[in-house]
C-alpha positions as CSV (number, residue, x, y, z in Angstrom):
1,X,-8.8,8.6,-0.3
2,X,-9.9,10.6,2.6
3,X,-6.8,10.6,4.0
4,X,-5.0,11.6,1.0
5,X,-7.1,15.0,0.6
6,X,-6.6,15.7,4.2
7,X,-3.1,15.6,3.8
8,X,-2.8,17.4,-0.1
9,X,-4.9,19.6,-2.2
10,X,-4.8,17.1,-4.9
11,X,-6.7,16.4,-8.2
12,X,-8.9,13.0,-8.3
13,X,-5.7,11.2,-10.5
14,X,-3.1,12.7,-8.2
15,X,-5.5,11.1,-5.0
16,X,-5.6,7.7,-6.6
17,X,-1.8,7.9,-7.1
18,X,-0.6,8.9,-4.0
19,X,-3.3,6.5,-2.4
20,X,-2.0,3.5,-4.3
21,X,1.6,4.2,-4.5
22,X,1.7,4.2,-8.5
23,X,0.3,5.3,-11.4
24,X,-3.4,4.7,-12.0
25,X,-5.1,2.1,-14.3
26,X,-8.2,1.9,-15.8
27,X,-8.7,-1.2,-13.0
28,X,-8.5,1.7,-10.6
29,X,-11.3,3.5,-12.1
30,X,-13.4,2.5,-8.8
31,X,-11.3,4.4,-6.4
32,X,-11.3,7.5,-8.3
33,X,-14.9,7.4,-8.2
34,X,-14.8,7.8,-4.5
35,X,-13.5,11.3,-4.9
36,X,-17.0,11.7,-6.2
37,X,-18.3,10.2,-3.1
38,X,-16.3,12.7,-0.8
39,X,-17.7,15.5,-2.8
40,X,-21.1,14.6,-2.7
41,X,-20.6,14.2,1.5
42,X,-19.4,17.4,1.4
43,X,-16.2,16.3,2.7
44,X,-13.8,17.9,-0.1
45,X,-14.5,20.5,-2.3
46,X,-12.6,22.3,-5.3
47,X,-10.1,25.2,-4.8
48,X,-10.5,26.5,-7.7
49,X,-7.5,25.6,-9.2
50,X,-6.7,23.4,-11.9
51,X,-3.4,21.4,-13.0
52,X,-2.6,19.4,-16.1
53,X,-2.9,15.9,-15.9
54,X,-0.6,13.5,-17.6
55,X,-2.2,14.0,-21.1
56,X,-2.2,17.4,-20.6
57,X,-6.1,17.8,-19.9
58,X,-6.8,20.5,-17.3
59,X,-8.2,18.9,-14.0
60,X,-9.7,20.6,-10.7
61,X,-7.4,20.6,-7.4
62,X,-9.6,19.5,-4.4
63,X,-8.8,19.8,-0.6
64,X,-10.6,18.6,2.2
65,X,-13.6,20.7,4.1
66,X,-14.2,21.0,7.8
67,X,-16.6,18.1,7.6
68,X,-14.3,16.2,6.1
69,X,-11.4,17.0,8.3
70,X,-13.9,16.0,11.1
71,X,-14.8,12.5,9.7
72,X,-11.3,11.6,9.1
73,X,-10.4,12.6,12.6
74,X,-13.5,10.1,14.3
75,X,-12.6,7.7,11.3
76,X,-9.1,7.1,12.4
77,X,-9.7,7.8,16.3
78,X,-10.8,4.2,16.5
79,X,-7.6,2.7,15.3
């Protein structure tokens, strides 16, 4: 999920769909919760923008923070 936010400013729903390569289902709820974990760590933050989801509800768009970018670089430096 962190990689998705590193590459895109997206809503949580969009991030899950990009990570999976398909629309999210209820079974994928755990993956969407990882966005909350990333926010709690300070690795992603709201941009101040919103976008409608598939049901037309406005959702907050998030982006990676400098701390998140640093964490992403550390995580993938070992690959």
